[in-house]
N, C-alpha and C positions, 0 to 999 in steps of 0.2 A: 197314531193311537192317542186317545185322550184318556187320561187317568193313569198315573204312575205310582199306584200303591203296590201292595205285595203281589196281587194277582196279575196286574198289568206288567210289572217289571219282570216277573219270573215266567209264568206260563205263556203269556201272550207277547213277551218281550225277549228276554235272554234266550229262551229255548228256540224261538223262531230264528234269531240271529245265528245261533250255534248250529241248528239243524237244516236250515233252508236258505242260507245266504246265496246259494247258486241260482235260486229261482225267484227270490223276493228281496226287497230292501225297504227299510223304513225311510220315509221322506220327511217325516215330522213327528214330534212328540209334544203333547200339550198337557198342562196341569195348572190349576189355580195356585198351587203352592210352589213358588220358585225354587226353594231349597230342595224339596222332594223331587222336583222336575230335574234339577241339576244332578242329584245323586242317581236318580233313575236312569238318566241318559248315560251316565258313566257305567252303571251296573249292567245295563242292557248291552252296551257295546255298539250302539247304532251310530253310524256316521251320518247324522242328519241334524238340521236346526231344531231348536226348541221354541215353544210359543206359550205364553200365558193366555193369549187370546185365541180361542178355538177357530173363530171365523177367519182370522188372519192366516192361520195355518192352512185352512182350506184354500183360500185365495192364492197364497204364495206357493203351495206345493201341488195343488190339483191332484190329489191321490186317487188311485183306482178303488181302494178299499179303506174304510175307516173302522178301526177297532175301538169299541166303547167299553172301558173298564172303570168307570167312575162310580161314585156312590149310587146305589140303586134308584134313589128318588130323583136323580138327574139323568138317568139313562135316556128318557124320552126326549129331553132337550137336544142332546147330541145326535141321537138317531134321526130325529126329524130334520134337523139342520143339515146333516150329511146327505140324507135322501133328497132333500130339496135342492141341494147343491149339485146333485148328479153323481153321487158315489154309492157303490155297494156298501153295506154296513154289516159288520159282525159284532154282535153285542154279547157280553158276558151275561149269564143268567143272574137274576130273573129279568125278563123283558122290561118290566116296570113294576110299580108297587100298588096301583089302584086301577079301577075300571075306566076312569076318565082319561088318564094318561095312556092307557092301553088303546082306547078308541082313537086318540090323537095319532098314535103310531100306525094303527090300521089305516086311517085316512091318508096319512103321509105316504105309505107304501103304495096305496091304490093310485095316487096321483103321480107316482114316480115310475120311471121305467127301470129302476134298479131293484136289487134284491136285498132282503134282510135275512141274515143267518143268526141263529141263536146257538151259543156254544155249549150245548148239552154233551158232556163227555161220558156220563155213566152209560148211555146207550151203547157206547163203543167198547166197553170191557167185554172180554170173551165170556165171562160168567153171565152177564145180562143178556148177551147175544144168544147163548145156548138156551136160556129160558125162552126167549122169543122164538127160537127154532122149534122147540118142543110144542109151544102153543100153536104156531103156524101149521104144524103137522098134525094138529088135532089129536095129540097124544092122550088127552083125557076127555075127548069129546067136546061138547058145548060147555064153555065156561059159564058158571052160574054165580060164583062169589069169590072174593079175594080177601085175605087178611094180610096186612102189611104193617110192620112195626119197626120203627127206627129208634136206636138208642144212642144218644150222644153222651160221652163220658164227662167226668168232672174236669177234664183238661180242655178238650175240644168244645164241649157244650158251654162251659163257663166262658170261653173266649168270646163268644158272641155278645155276652152281656158286658164285657169290658169295652167293646168297640162301639162304633156308631150303630151297629146292628141292634143294639139294645133300645133304640128309639124307633117307634113305629113310623114316625114321619120321615125317617131316613131309609129304613129297610122294609117297611110294610109288615113287620113282625116275621117270625120264623115260619109262619104259615106260607109266606111268600118267598123270603130270601132262601131258606134252606129247603123247605118242603117242595118247592118248584122242581127240584131234582127228582124227588120221589114221585110226584104226580105226573111228571113227564114220562118217567119209566112206565108207570101204570097205563097211561093213555096209549103209549106205544105198544106195550105188551098186549093190551086188551083190544087194540085196533078200533077204539071207539072214543067218542067224546063224552065228557061228563054232562049230566043233565040237571041234577039237583044235589044240594049239599046241606047237611045238618051237622052242627059241631058244638063241642064244649071246649072250654079252655080257661086257664087262669094263670096268674102270677102269684105263686105262693112259696117260692124257694129263694129266688134272687131278689134284687131290688130292695125295697124297704123292709122285706122280711128278714134281712140279715141281722146277725147278733151285734154287729158293730160296723162302722164305715169310716172311710178316710177320703182324702182328696184323690189319691191314686196309690198304687202299690209302692212306688219309690219312697214316698215320704209318710207312709202310714205308721202310726204308733202301735198297730196291732199285728205287725208282721210275724211275730213269734207265736201268736195264738191262732192266726187265720190259716186254715188248711188250704185256702185258695191263693195264698201269697205267691206272686210271680215276679221274679227279679228280672226286669227287662234289661237292666244294665249288664247282665251277663250274655246278652244276645247282641253281638256287634252289628249284625245286619239291621235289626230292629232299631237300634240306637241311631244308626246312620240314616235310615229311611224315615223314621218317625220322630224320635225324641229330638234330634238335632234340628228339626224343622217345625217344632211346635210354635216357635216365635212368629211364624208367618200366618198361621190360620187358627192356632189354639187347639188343634186336634190332639187329644191325649190317647195314646194307644194302650196304656195300662191303667185305665179307669177302674174305679172301685165297682165290684160286682153288686154291691149293696147300696148304690146311690139311689136317691129317691126319684130321679128323673126317668129311670127305666120304666117303660110302659108297654112292654110286649108280654107275650105269654111264655111260661116255661113248662107248662104241660098242655098237650093238645090231643084231641080225639075227634074224629069225624066219621060220618057215614056218607058215602057218595053213591048215588044211583047213576049208572051210565045209560046212554041212549039205547044201547042194545040190551038193557035190563040186567046187566051184571051189577051186583052190589059190592061195595068196597068198605071194609072196616080198617081204619087207619089210625095210628097213634105216633106221636113224637115225644120222646122224653129227653130232657136236657141235662139231667144230673144222674146218669146211670153209672154204676161202678165200672162198667166196660162199654166199649164202643162197638156197635155192630147192628145187624138187622136180620129180620126174618120175613119171609113171604110164603104164602100158601095159596094155591089156586085149586078150587073145587070145581069139578066138572061132572058131566053126566056119565063119564066112563072112568073116573079116577081122580087122582089128586097129585099135584106137584108141590114139593116143598124145597125151599132154598134158604140158605143163611150164609152170612159171612161174619167172621171175627167173633163168634160166640165162643168164649174160652173153654167152656165146659165140654164142648164137643170134641176137643182135641186133647184134653187133659194137660194143657200147657199153661204156663203163666205168661201173659203178654204184658209188656211194659206199656201201660196206658198213656204215660207221658210222652212216649215216642211214636205212638201209633199214627197220629195225624201228620207229624213231620214226615214219616215214612211214606204215607199216602201221597203227600204233596211233592215228593222228590221227582225230578224230571230226568233221571239217569237213563241212558240209552240201552244199558245192559242190565238185565234183572235175573234174579234166581227164579227158575220155574218151579212152581208148586202146583198142587191139585186141590180143588175144593169140590165137595159133593153136591149133587142135586138128586133128590129122591123122586122117582117116578113110580107111583103106586096105582096100578089099574084095578078096577073092581074085580073081586073074585080071584085075584092072582097075587103072588108074592111081589114085594116091592123090588125095584131095580135101583142100584146106586150108579149114577153117571158122574164120573170124575172129570172135571173141567180144568184145563190148564189155566193158571191164575198168576197174575203179577201184582204185587202189592203196590209198587211205585206207580205214580202217575194215574191215580184213581183206578186201580185195577187194570192198568194197561189201556184205559180208554183215551187218555190224553194224546198219546202219540198217534193212535189210529184216527182220532178226530182231526188232528193237524194234517195227517197225510191225505185225508179225504178233502179237506178244504183247499190245501195248497198244492198237492201233488196230483191227485186223481179226482178232481171235482166232477168229471163227466162219467166216471166209471159206474156202471150199473151195480147197485147194492141190493141183493135179494131181501135184505132185512129192513130196507128203507130207514136207515138210521140218521140221515141228514135232517136237520130240524130248521123249519122256517117260521114265519110269523104266526101262523095258526097254531103250531106246536107251542111256541112261546106263550101265546095268549091263553090257550086252553089250560096250560099248566098253572099259570098264576091265577086264573079265574077260579080254580078250585080253592086256592088259599084265600083269595079275596072273599069268595062266598062263605068260606068257613069263618072268617073274621066277622063278616056281617051277620052270620047266623048266631054267633055268640052274643053279639051286641043286641040283636032283636029277639033272640030265643025263637026264631022261626026258620024253617027250611028256605033256602035261597035257590031260585032258578037261575041257571047259568045264562039262559037266553035273555034275561032281563038286565044283564050287566053291560053288554056291548051289542052291536048288531050282528055278531057272529052267532049263527044258529047251530046248536049241537047236531051232529050226524051220528047215525048208528054205526057207520063205518068211517073210521078216521081218514082224513085227507091232509096232506102237508100244505 
């Protein structure tokens, strides 16, 4: 694995060692930050050598699979070098951050005999899978349009602007880093490729819009008046993984949300036309009072509505500060709850379908994705949830097109971005 940040060390690191040591082993870990690499190696519990130099790791360990969990803007470098070396590759989402790097990855896989897997976990949650099942069964006839709205709260949403994700040159904006999850779900649910995108977006809450700013939260003079103040010193894991290793590469994990260098959007809205003529209305909000999402599918014979974590629907107060941490937990035993999906056929009363749901591990998707990759890679999946290079590309190309549409004030054709041509029926 290359990249020993929070996602690499936890989801693709420690969890694999704890759950799958009988069938796999790490043969090497690599990171440009020697301190973070050392701590990550100890935290993961892998009995393997570590390398600052990625190519040296490939030569000395000759791995079967390379897992890429580096900064988004460098994904393409390691994907291409691993494919050219003769390894299968599993990359964390997003595939990459722009159309040029995307084309380079496409070309590399074509000249390689190896495979590229993109780690989309949301597909694997039982709730998302149930929506897919209803659509596959033509429960509402031919789908004509979709409304999909995602709300990031002032804890999780703000965290992107503290990190390297707040720089478009590092993460491609949240159109790519975050929304790739959502666009992949939509492409999979609708079983079609995007054809054209028109979008609006702006930065009008975070960044230079803030009422005050400091170097970082730790030494800011506004800690008592800033509602976004986050004390990283109270998080032992973050201190060991990031703060203790700032001296090696200068990366600050608790950056100011209102620093002038932030150059991504904090409000986003897009309309997407699919090759099969379905239209999508999408929005992403990064400073919502609560964290959750809503989706609605309109069809010739009815409508499907789904949502998660909308507090008003349950009449309960959710601790927004703990929501993201709970979602990221990788516990093996979880409390089973049920979440509703509404199926409403024309001329009939609506039906409430209660779906078993697990909050931990991204709605139960994490463990199911791992099982598919490492335990049952050849098992036939009726929902076709495994994601390859085309899935990874089509998801980021919507975000890339949205970004370009905002900049040009013009609709963007997906076919003009890479040599992948949209299809009315999706293929992996």
